[in-house]
C-alpha positions as CSV (number, residue, x, y, z in Angstrom):
1,M,7.2,2.0,17.3
2,K,7.5,5.7,16.4
3,L,7.8,4.9,12.7
4,A,4.7,2.8,12.9
5,I,2.7,5.5,14.5
6,A,4.0,8.2,12.1
7,S,3.4,6.0,9.0
8,G,-0.1,5.1,10.1
9,S,-0.9,8.7,11.0
10,I,0.4,10.0,7.6
11,V,-1.7,7.4,5.7
12,A,-4.8,8.2,7.8
13,L,-4.4,11.9,7.2
14,A,-4.0,11.4,3.5
15,R,-7.2,9.3,3.5
16,I,-9.1,11.9,5.5
17,L,-8.0,14.8,3.4
18,M,-8.3,13.0,0.0
19,P,-11.0,10.3,0.4
20,A,-11.3,9.6,-3.3
21,S,-7.6,9.4,-4.0
22,V,-5.3,6.4,-4.3
23,V,-3.1,6.2,-1.2
24,R,-0.2,4.0,-2.3
25,L,2.6,2.4,-0.3
26,S,5.6,2.4,-2.6
27,A,9.4,2.4,-2.4
28,G,11.1,1.4,0.8
29,R,8.6,-1.3,1.8
30,T,11.5,-3.8,2.3
31,G,12.2,-1.8,5.5
32,M,8.6,-2.1,6.7
33,S,7.4,-5.1,8.6
34,D,4.3,-7.0,7.5
35,E,2.6,-5.6,10.6
36,L,3.4,-2.0,9.7
37,Q,2.2,-2.5,6.1
38,A,-1.0,-4.0,7.6
39,L,-1.4,-0.9,9.8
40,C,-1.0,1.3,6.8
41,F,-3.8,-0.6,5.0
42,L,-6.0,-0.3,8.0
43,A,-5.3,3.4,8.2
44,G,-6.4,3.9,4.6
45,A,-3.7,2.9,2.1
46,N,-5.3,1.1,-0.8
47,S,-2.5,0.5,-3.3
48,I,1.1,-0.8,-3.5
49,F,3.7,-0.9,-6.1
50,V,4.8,-4.5,-6.8
51,R,8.2,-5.6,-7.9
52,D,10.9,-3.0,-8.7
53,Q,9.4,-1.4,-11.8
54,L,9.3,2.4,-11.9
55,L,11.1,2.6,-8.5
56,T,14.6,3.5,-7.5
57,T,14.6,1.3,-4.4
58,G,13.7,-2.3,-4.0
59,N,10.4,-3.8,-3.0
60,P,9.6,-7.2,-1.5
61,A,9.4,-10.1,-3.9
62,G,6.1,-10.7,-5.7
63,W,5.3,-13.8,-3.7
64,K,5.8,-11.9,-0.4
65,D,3.3,-9.3,-1.5
66,Q,0.8,-12.1,-2.5
67,D,1.3,-13.8,0.8
68,L,0.8,-10.6,2.8
69,L,-2.3,-9.7,0.9
70,A,-3.8,-13.2,1.3
71,R,-3.1,-13.1,5.1
72,L,-4.9,-9.7,5.2
73,G,-7.8,-11.0,3.2
74,M,-7.1,-8.6,0.3
75,H,-6.8,-9.3,-3.4
76,V,-5.1,-7.7,-6.4
77,A,-7.5,-5.6,-8.6
78,P,-7.0,-5.6,-12.3
79,A,-5.0,-2.7,-13.7
80,Q,-7.0,0.2,-15.0
81,A,-6.4,2.5,-17.9
82,R,-5.2,6.0,-16.9
83,G,-8.1,8.3,-15.9
84,Q,-10.6,5.5,-15.1
85,V,-12.0,4.9,-11.7
86,A,-13.3,1.5,-10.5
87,A,-17.0,1.2,-10.0
88,E,-17.9,0.3,-6.5
């Protein structure tokens, strides 16, 4: 429970202090429950690393991420070139 509160608080603080930034959940998500990841998204996270590319620790399988995002009503946005910001 303490980890969930701390994780959600850190994500929310990052979102408040840097509203235009990408707040990404990355390495170590295999140790996070789906509920904790959902809490982090609700607190302001808006990006995740998928698969194990560029990371030193594992991430959930791609199908698990797709399932989680579908259950949360979220979708995968297309990749953007460095320096571009998506139009809203």
